Every structure is written in C-alpha cells, then in structure tokens.
C-alpha positions as CSV (number, residue, x, y, z in Angstrom):
1,M,8.9,28.4,-9.7
2,L,6.9,30.3,-7.3
3,N,4.6,28.2,-5.2
4,T,1.4,29.7,-3.6
5,N,-2.0,28.7,-2.5
6,I,-5.2,30.0,-4.0
7,T,-5.9,32.4,-1.1
8,N,-2.5,34.1,-1.4
9,F,-2.9,34.2,-5.1
10,R,-6.3,35.9,-4.9
11,K,-4.8,38.5,-2.5
12,N,-1.7,39.2,-4.7
13,I,-2.9,38.4,-8.2
14,F,-1.6,41.6,-9.8
15,G,1.9,41.4,-8.3
16,I,2.2,37.7,-9.0
17,L,1.2,38.0,-12.6
18,E,3.5,41.0,-13.1
19,Q,6.4,38.9,-11.7
20,T,5.5,36.0,-14.0
21,I,5.4,38.3,-17.0
22,K,8.5,40.3,-16.2
23,Y,10.8,37.5,-15.0
24,N,9.2,34.5,-16.9
25,E,8.8,32.8,-13.5
26,P,6.0,30.2,-13.5
27,V,3.6,30.1,-10.6
28,N,2.2,26.9,-9.1
29,I,-1.1,27.5,-7.4
30,S,-2.4,24.8,-5.1
31,T,-6.1,24.3,-4.4
32,K,-8.1,21.7,-2.7
33,A,-9.1,20.4,-6.1
34,G,-5.6,20.2,-7.4
35,N,-2.8,22.4,-8.8
36,A,-2.6,24.8,-11.7
37,V,0.5,26.5,-13.3
38,I,0.5,30.0,-14.7
39,I,3.2,30.9,-17.2
40,S,3.9,34.0,-19.2
41,E,2.6,34.3,-22.8
42,E,6.2,34.4,-24.0
43,D,6.9,31.0,-22.3
44,Y,3.7,29.6,-23.6
45,N,4.5,30.6,-27.2
46,G,8.0,29.1,-26.8
47,L,6.5,25.8,-25.6
48,M,4.1,25.7,-28.5
49,E,6.8,26.4,-31.0
50,T,9.0,23.7,-29.5
51,L,6.1,21.2,-29.6
52,Y,5.4,22.1,-33.2
53,L,9.1,21.7,-34.3
54,S,9.4,18.4,-32.4
55,S,6.4,17.1,-34.4
56,V,8.0,17.7,-37.8
57,P,9.7,14.5,-38.9
58,G,13.5,14.9,-39.1
59,M,13.4,18.4,-37.7
60,K,15.3,17.5,-34.5
61,E,18.1,15.9,-36.4
62,K,18.4,18.9,-38.7
63,I,18.6,21.2,-35.7
64,V,21.3,19.1,-34.1
65,E,23.2,19.0,-37.4
66,G,23.0,22.8,-37.7
67,L,24.2,23.2,-34.1
68,N,27.2,21.0,-34.8
69,T,28.2,22.7,-38.0
70,P,31.1,25.1,-37.6
71,L,30.4,28.7,-38.6
72,A,33.1,28.6,-41.2
73,E,31.1,26.0,-43.1
74,C,27.9,28.0,-43.1
75,L,26.6,30.1,-45.9
76,P,26.4,33.9,-45.3
77,E,22.8,35.0,-44.8
78,D,22.7,36.9,-48.1
79,A,23.7,33.7,-50.0
80,V,20.8,31.7,-48.7
81,Q,18.0,31.2,-51.2
82,W,14.7,31.4,-49.5
C-alpha cells in the first residue's frame, strides 16, 4: 500500500491514480482530519462481490466444497444444466 499525505497527493494525483489503476495498489492518504484509502474500481468491485457472496447463507460452504472437489469428479461445462 502506498502511503502519502494530502499535500503530496494533490501534487501527484494523476500519477498516483494511474499507479492505483494499473497495479491495483491501494493508496492511504493521511490528513489532519483522518485517513482515506483509494482503491481501483476493479478492487472495489471484487470487494463488493465478495461481500455479497459472503452474505448468501451457505455460499461459503459451497465454495469450499467446490474447491475441495477433484476435477475428475466435476461435470464438463457442456453437461451443466443452467
């Protein structure tokens, strides 16, 4: 995580945001009033999806079960009924 103060952030906002977007590196900006964190839209969307999936009852267990299932026991994609 890149740490910077608000003055440096103001001076280098374009470069810092480009770095955040390109490398998905969060930025912690410190101010007198407190700190703020900037993340890429891709990281934000990933966090929101994770929060949503975590809120679905039983979803975590199903994901773990799927991760622990050997590929040989899985159905081929064309055999899955959507």
